[in-house]
C-alpha positions in Angstrom: 0.0 0.0 0.0 1.3 3.4 -1.0 0.0 6.9 -0.5 -0.3 10.1 -2.5 -1.3 13.7 -2.0 -4.7 15.0 -2.7 -3.0 17.8 -4.6 -0.8 15.6 -6.8 2.6 16.7 -5.6 3.7 13.4 -4.2 2.9 9.7 -4.7 4.4 6.3 -3.9 4.7 7.3 -0.2 5.1 4.5 2.4 2.8 4.2 5.4 5.4 5.3 7.9 6.5 8.2 5.7 2.8 9.2 5.4 2.4 9.1 9.2 5.5 11.2 9.8 4.7 13.6 6.9 1.3 14.6 8.3 0.7 17.3 5.7 2.2 16.7 2.2 4.9 19.1 0.9 2.3 20.5 -1.6 -0.1 21.2 1.4 -2.3 18.4 0.4 -3.4 15.4 2.5 -2.2 11.9 2.1 -4.6 9.2 0.9 -4.2 5.6 0.0 -3.5 5.0 -3.7 -6.2 2.3 -3.6 -8.9 1.5 -1.1 -8.9 -2.2 -0.2 -12.1 -4.2 -0.8 -13.1 -6.8 1.8 -15.1 -9.9 0.7 -18.3 -10.9 2.4 -16.6 -14.1 3.6 -13.8 -12.1 5.3 -16.3 -9.7 6.9 -18.2 -12.6 8.3 -15.1 -14.1 9.7 -14.3 -10.8 11.5 -17.5 -10.8 13.4 -16.2 -12.9 16.3 -13.0 -10.9 16.7 -12.2 -8.7 19.7 -11.7 -4.9 19.1 -7.9 -5.1 19.1 -7.9 -8.2 16.8 -10.2 -6.4 14.4 -8.0 -3.3 14.5 -5.0 -5.5 13.6 -6.9 -7.0 10.6 -8.1 -3.6 9.2 -4.9 -1.7 9.8 -2.9 -4.5 8.2 -4.6 -3.8 4.9 -3.0 -0.3 4.8 0.5 -1.3 6.0 3.1 -3.5 4.3 4.7 -6.2 6.3 8.1 -4.8 5.3 7.4 -1.7 7.3 5.7 -3.3 10.3 5.7 -7.0 11.0 2.4 -8.7 11.8 3.7 -9.6 15.3 4.6 -5.9 16.0 1.4 -4.5 14.7 -0.6 -7.0 16.7 1.3 -6.0 19.8 0.6 -2.3 19.1 -3.1 -2.8 18.8 -3.3 -5.0 21.8 -1.4 -2.5 24.0 -3.4 0.5 22.6 -6.8 -0.9 23.5 -6.1 -2.7 26.8 -5.9 0.8 28.3 -9.7 1.2 27.8 -12.0 0.9 30.8 -14.2 -1.6 29.0 -11.4 -3.7 27.5 -11.5 -6.0 25.6 -14.7 -4.4 24.4 -13.1 -1.0 23.7 -16.1 0.6 22.0 -19.3 -1.1 23.2 -22.7 -0.7 21.5 -25.7 0.2 23.7 -29.3 -0.5 22.6 -30.6 2.9 23.6 -34.2 2.3 22.6 -34.4 -0.8 24.9 -33.7 1.4 27.9 -37.1 3.1 27.5 -38.9 3.3 30.9 -42.3 3.0 29.3 -43.5 1.5 26.0 -43.3 3.7 22.9 -41.7 6.6 24.9 -38.6 6.8 22.7 -37.9 6.2 19.0 -37.1 2.5 18.1 -33.9 1.0 16.7 -31.5 3.6 18.1 -28.1 2.4 19.2 -25.1 4.2 20.7 -21.5 3.4 19.8 -19.8 4.4 23.0 -16.3 5.8 22.0 -15.5 7.4 25.4 -14.0 4.6 27.4 -10.4 5.5 26.8 -8.1 7.4 29.1 -9.5 10.9 28.3 -13.2 9.9 27.9 -13.3 10.9 24.2 -13.4 9.1 20.8 -10.0 10.5 19.9 -8.4 8.0 22.3 -9.3 5.2 19.8 -6.8 6.6 17.2 -4.3 8.4 19.5 -3.6 5.5 21.8 -2.6 3.6 18.7 -0.7 6.5 17.2 1.3 6.9 20.4 2.5 3.3 20.1 3.2 3.8 16.4 5.3 6.9 17.0 7.3 4.9 19.6 7.9 2.1 17.1 9.0 4.6 14.5 11.5 6.2 16.9 12.9 2.8 17.8 13.6 2.1 14.1 15.4 5.3 13.4 19.2 5.1 13.2 19.5 8.8 14.1 18.1 9.2 17.6 16.5 12.6 17.2 13.7 14.0 19.3 10.2 13.8 17.7 8.2 16.9 18.1 4.5 16.3 18.1 2.5 19.3 17.1 -1.3 19.6 17.0 -4.3 21.9 17.4 -7.4 21.0 19.3 -10.9 22.3 19.8 -10.9 20.3 23.1 -10.6 16.5 22.8 -7.7 15.8 20.4 -5.3 17.6 22.6 -5.8 15.6 25.8 -6.0 12.3 23.8 -2.7 13.1 22.1 -1.1 14.1 25.4 -2.2 10.9 27.1 -0.9 8.9 24.1 2.7 10.2 24.4 3.1 11.6 28.0 6.3 10.5 29.6 7.6 8.8 26.4 11.3 9.1 25.7 12.4 11.0 22.6 9.0 12.8 22.2 8.0 16.4 22.9 4.3 17.2 22.5 2.9 20.7 21.8 -0.8 21.1 21.7 -2.4 24.5 20.7 -5.9 25.2 21.9 -8.1 28.4 21.8 -7.9 30.1 25.1 -11.3 30.2 26.9 -13.0 28.2 24.1 -12.9 24.7 25.6 -14.8 23.2 28.5 -13.0 23.6 31.9 -12.5 19.8 32.1 -11.1 19.7 28.6 -8.5 22.3 29.5 -7.7 20.6 32.8 -7.1 17.3 31.0 -4.3 19.1 29.0 -3.0 21.7 31.4 -2.6 19.6 34.5 -0.4 16.9 33.1 2.9 17.0 35.0 5.1 15.2 32.5 7.9 17.5 31.3 7.6 16.5 27.7 4.0 17.8 27.5 3.3 21.5 26.6 -0.3 22.7 26.6 -0.4 26.0 24.7 -3.4 28.4 25.0 -3.6 30.7 22.0 -4.9 34.1 23.2 -8.0 35.5 21.3 -8.1 32.5 19.0 -10.6 30.2 17.5 -9.8 26.6 16.8 -9.4 27.4 13.1 -6.6 29.9 14.0 -4.8 27.2 15.9 -5.2 24.7 13.0 -4.0 27.3 10.6 -0.8 27.9 12.6 -0.1 24.1 12.7 -0.6 23.8 9.0 1.8 26.6 8.2 4.5 25.2 10.5 4.2 21.8 8.9 4.4 23.4 5.4 7.7 25.2 6.5 10.3 22.6 5.4 13.1 24.2 7.5 11.0 24.3 10.7 9.6 20.8 10.2 13.1 19.3 9.5 14.7 21.2 12.4 12.2 19.9 15.0 11.3 16.6 13.3 7.6 17.4 13.4 5.0 14.7 13.7 1.2 15.3 13.4 -1.5 14.2 15.8 -4.4 16.0 14.2 -6.8 14.1 12.0 -4.7 15.2 9.0 -2.5 12.3 10.0 -3.6 9.2 8.0 -3.0 6.9 11.0 -5.8 8.5 12.9 -8.3 7.8 10.1 -7.3 4.2 9.5 -7.5 3.5 13.2 -11.0 4.9 13.4 -12.2 2.7 10.5 -12.2 -0.2 12.9 -15.1 0.9 15.1 -17.5 1.1 12.2 -17.1 -2.5 11.4 -17.1 -3.4 15.1 -20.3 -1.5 15.6 -22.0 -3.3 12.7 -21.1 -6.6 14.2 -22.3 -5.7 17.7 -25.6 -4.4 16.3 -26.0 -7.6 14.3 -25.5 -9.7 17.5 -28.0 -7.6 19.4 -30.6 -7.9 16.7 -30.0 -11.7 16.3 -30.5 -12.0 20.1 -33.7 -10.0 19.8 -35.0 -12.1 16.9 -34.3 -15.3 18.8 -36.2 -14.0 21.8 -39.1 -13.2 19.6 -38.9 -16.8 18.1 -38.8 -15.5 14.6 -38.1 -17.7 11.6 -34.9 -17.1 9.6 -37.0 -15.6 6.8 -38.5 -13.1 9.3 -35.2 -12.0 10.9 -33.7 -8.6 10.0 -30.0 -8.3 10.6 -27.6 -5.6 9.4 -25.1 -8.0 7.7 -27.9 -9.4 5.5 -30.7 -6.8 5.5 -34.0 -7.8 3.8 -34.5 -4.3 2.3 -32.8 -1.0 2.1 -34.8 0.1 5.1 -33.2 -2.6 7.2 -29.7 -1.5 6.4 -27.6 0.1 9.1 -27.1 3.9 9.1 -24.5 5.8 11.1 -25.0 9.3 12.4 -21.7 11.1 13.1 -21.2 14.4 15.0 -18.4 16.1 13.2 -16.5 19.3 12.9 -13.2 18.4 11.2 -14.7 15.6 9.1 -12.2 13.0 10.2 -14.6 10.7 12.1 -17.1 10.5 9.4 -14.4 10.2 6.8 -13.3 7.0 8.5 -16.9 5.8 8.1 -16.8 6.6 4.4 -13.6 4.5 4.0 -15.2 1.7 6.0 -18.2 1.8 3.7 -16.0 1.7 0.6 -14.2 -1.3 2.0 -17.5 -3.2 2.4 -18.7 -2.4 5.9 -22.4 -3.1 6.2 -23.7 0.5 6.0 -26.8 1.8 4.3 -25.9 5.5 4.8 -23.9 8.2 6.6 -25.3 11.2 8.3 -23.1 14.3 8.7 -24.3 15.9 12.0 -23.2 19.4 12.7 -23.9 22.2 15.2 -24.6 25.8 14.3 -21.1 25.9 12.7 -22.6 24.3 9.6 -20.1 24.7 6.8 -20.4 20.9 6.1 -24.2 20.9 6.2 -24.4 23.9 3.8 -22.1 22.1 1.4 -24.3 19.0 1.2 -27.4 21.2 0.7 -26.0 23.7 -1.9 -22.6 22.5 -3.1 -21.0 25.6 -1.7 -18.2 25.2 0.8 -17.8 28.6 2.4 -16.3 29.8 5.7 -18.6 32.4 7.4 -17.1 35.9 7.6 -17.8 36.1 11.4 -15.8 32.9 12.1 -16.9 30.1 14.5 -19.9 30.6 16.8 -19.3 29.4 20.4 -21.8 26.6 21.2 -22.5 24.0 23.9 -20.6 21.5 21.7 -17.2 23.2 21.6 -15.3 20.4 20.0 -17.4 21.0 16.8 -16.9 24.8 16.8 -15.0 24.7 13.6 -15.3 26.6 10.4 -12.7 24.8 8.2 -12.9 21.0 8.2 -9.4 19.8 7.6 -10.3 16.3 6.4 -12.9 17.4 4.0 -10.2 17.8 1.4 -9.8 14.0 1.3 -13.5 13.6 0.7 -13.4 16.3 -2.1 -10.5 14.4 -3.7 -12.4 11.1 -3.8 -15.7 12.8 -5.0 -13.6 14.3 -7.8 -12.9 10.7 -8.7 -9.3 11.1 -7.4 -8.6 14.0 -9.7 -5.7 15.8 -7.9 -5.7 18.8 -10.3 -9.4 19.5 -9.7 -9.0 19.1 -5.9 -6.0 21.4 -5.9 -7.9 24.1 -7.7 -10.9 23.9 -5.5 -8.8 24.1 -2.3 -6.8 27.0 -3.8 -10.1 28.8 -4.4 -11.1 28.2 -0.8 -7.7 29.3 0.6 -7.8 32.5 -1.5 -11.4 33.5 -1.2 -12.9 31.5 1.7 -15.2 29.5 -0.5 -15.6 27.2 -3.5 -18.5 25.9 -5.5 -18.4 22.3 -6.3 -18.9 21.3 -10.0 -22.3 19.6 -10.4 -20.8 16.1 -11.0 -18.7 16.3 -7.9 -21.6 17.6 -5.9 -23.9 14.8 -7.0 -21.3 12.2 -6.1 -20.9 13.8 -2.6 -24.7 13.7 -2.0 -24.8 10.0 -3.0 -22.3 9.3 -0.2 -23.9 11.2 2.8 -26.7 13.4 4.0 -26.2 16.3 6.4 -28.1 18.1 9.2 -27.4 21.1 11.4 -28.7 21.1 15.1 -29.2 24.3 17.0 -28.9 24.8 20.8 -32.6 24.3 21.6 -32.8 21.1 19.7 -29.6 19.9 21.3 -30.9 20.5 24.8 -34.3 19.0 24.0 -32.6 15.8 22.8 -30.5 15.4 26.0 -33.6 16.1 28.1 -35.8 13.7 26.1 -33.5 10.7 26.4 -32.6 11.3 30.0 -36.3 11.6 31.1 -37.2 8.4 29.2 -34.2 6.2 29.6 -32.0 7.7 32.4 -29.1 7.8 29.8 -27.2 11.1 29.7 -26.0 12.1 26.3 -23.1 14.5 26.0 -23.9 17.6 23.8 -21.9 16.3 20.8 -23.6 12.9 20.9 -27.0 14.6 21.3 -26.3 16.3 17.9 -25.7 12.9 16.3 -28.9 11.5 17.8 -31.0 14.5 16.8 -29.7 14.4 13.2 -29.9 10.7 13.0 -33.6 10.6 13.9 -34.3 13.3 11.4 -32.3 11.9 8.5 -32.6 8.1 8.7 -34.9 6.7 6.0 -37.4 5.0 8.4 -38.0 4.2 12.1 -37.3 0.6 11.2 -33.8 1.5 10.0 -31.2 0.6 12.6 -29.4 3.8 13.6 -26.0 3.9 15.2 -25.1 7.3 16.7 -21.5 7.8 17.6 -21.2 8.8 21.3 -18.1 10.9 21.0 -17.5 11.9 24.6 -18.6 11.2 28.2 -21.2 13.7 29.4 -19.1 14.5 32.5 -16.8 16.5 30.3 -19.6 19.0 29.6 -21.5 19.5 32.9 -22.7 23.0 32.0 -24.5 21.8 28.9 -26.0 18.8 30.7 -27.2 21.0 33.6 -28.8 23.4 31.1 -30.7 20.5 29.6 -31.9 18.6 32.6 -31.4 21.1 35.4 -28.5 21.7 37.8 -30.2 20.0 40.8 -31.1 16.9 38.7 -27.5 16.7 37.5 -26.1 16.9 41.0 -28.6 14.6 42.7 -29.4 12.0 40.0 -26.3 11.6 37.8 -23.2 9.9 39.3 -20.1 12.1 39.5 -17.2 11.0 37.3 -14.5 11.6 39.9 -11.4 11.1 37.7 -12.5 14.1 35.7 -13.8 16.4 38.4 -10.6 15.8 40.4 -8.6 17.4 37.6 -10.2 20.8 38.4 -8.5 20.9 41.7 -5.0 20.4 40.3 -2.6 23.3 39.4 -2.3 24.2 35.7 1.0 23.9 33.8 0.4 25.7 30.5 1.6 28.6 28.4 -0.4 31.4 26.9 0.9 32.7 23.6 -0.1 35.4 21.1 -2.3 34.4 18.1 0.4 34.3 15.4 2.5 31.8 13.6 5.8 33.4 14.6 4.8 33.6 18.3 4.0 29.9 18.4 7.2 29.0 16.5 9.2 31.1 18.9 7.7 29.3 21.9 8.6 25.9 20.4 12.1 27.0 19.5 12.7 28.3 23.1 11.2 25.3 24.8 13.2 22.9 22.7 16.3 24.8 23.3 15.7 24.7 27.1 14.9 21.0 27.0 17.5 19.8 24.5 19.9 22.7 23.8 20.4 24.6 20.5 19.0 28.0 19.5 17.5 29.9 22.4 14.9 31.8 20.5 13.2 32.1 17.1 15.4 35.2 16.4 18.5 32.9 16.5 16.9 30.0 14.8 15.9 29.2 11.2 13.2 31.6 10.1 9.6 30.6 9.7 8.2 31.4 6.2 5.1 33.2 7.5 3.3 35.0 4.7 2.9 38.7 5.8 -0.8 38.9 4.6 -1.7 35.7 6.4 0.1 36.8 9.5 -1.5 40.2 9.6 -4.9 38.6 9.4 -4.2 36.1 12.1 -3.0 38.8 14.5 -5.9 41.2 13.9 -8.9 39.1 12.9 -10.2 38.9 16.5 -10.3 42.7 16.8 -8.8 43.0 20.3 -5.6 44.8 21.2 -2.9 42.2 21.5 0.8 42.1 22.3 3.3 42.0 19.5 4.4 38.6 18.2 7.8 39.1 19.7 6.5 39.4 23.2 7.4 36.5 25.4 4.6 34.0 26.1 3.1 33.9 29.6 3.8 30.6 31.2 2.0 29.2 34.3 3.7 26.4 36.1 2.7 24.1 39.0 
């Protein structure tokens, strides 16, 4: 298996090089040159596998044995998922409809794929626990023992998952950028209270997530900076994150099939009467997935799974008020709003530019790198592009989309709590609300991806069910709430590429020797126009980019 850029600049890239490259030199994203197709017989044989065993089988299709032996890859997947609280069932499926307190009080055939049982209580752990082991393997293979600098941006969950994946590991430094005051308190605490010296939580003052993401992309595109610090990507632009997430779509289909088989047996149905997701009787019996998404990585993994042969009747792109994706699937126009991201109760989805969407555009353009490059250039230059009609029609054949506002989000949390005692986190609630709106029929089995534990967002849950109800009727998740009592260890830097680069230079010099500041190090190729926009687009008076970052230590 080899990889190529969505913009055509590179091809024939190995898996490990694709992982380490993150962003291609031409600023495109790396995609597999072919998508493996899995036979029905193989899929049936996978049904009895544990999550880590299934992950091994799926990831093996994208990695050559010359790069990673079967034995080593199997060990990496085993170690990654034994950290989950529900191991070996890393991502259990819950029949939410069956929890109804009274008959017909909730919608039928609704399932939750619980992705929050990893160390940081978020779905990002599924990919990043694997990626941490993968980085460790790559470092072990390198003849030149050079420190790997992990750099990522987060709207809340990626940061802590990345940190927990590499904390304390030798030869790795991890820098995570997040928008100051735009995450939940627990999300920030998960990043800023980690005591390991190789972890650097960086709050970007006056920023949105898109600003942080933009800074990361520019630093990866700067060849001198990337080479000097041996950058590695943890954001969903890294292909390893996508391939690891493919696993839970297959796993969910198998678990739902088992639940429905059990239900059929309990109802004493004949084989002809039984409806399963692996062999649906009609299109209405086929499994649909509803995926809360901002950066398009999670649902892109579902798209790849579907292309490989995963039993899936359809995909639902579930967004909050930051609806750039929903608007695309409705109109064919991909356009960033002038006002930027709107803060919502689902902060991990407060994103205006979906990084992974470029991969989807490339495939909908029938792998035409020239067309994809032109569309992305239009977007980068003007803030929008209009998809050609043939591309738009292909995109609509792959997924449908929905946007959920705050009142609908809160009503969804309240409805399911009152009728089942199950507490949805705000992002999961968006997936449930969209799924119920967009699935073809109530008889269609709907799997909603439960992206995070509700305890990470107590303010949103309290607003939905009432503060007293939350405090008196919902068990406290002590490992999370205890974090709020710990001292923070983070830096606050100015919202510019050069300020972040300077902070990384200084920190690496202090930790490992070398240049003591950005002024004495290799220059970062920061486009003046882009830099000026980044520094002023939030409208507030801010310090110059040369001003030293404020660092708070325990």
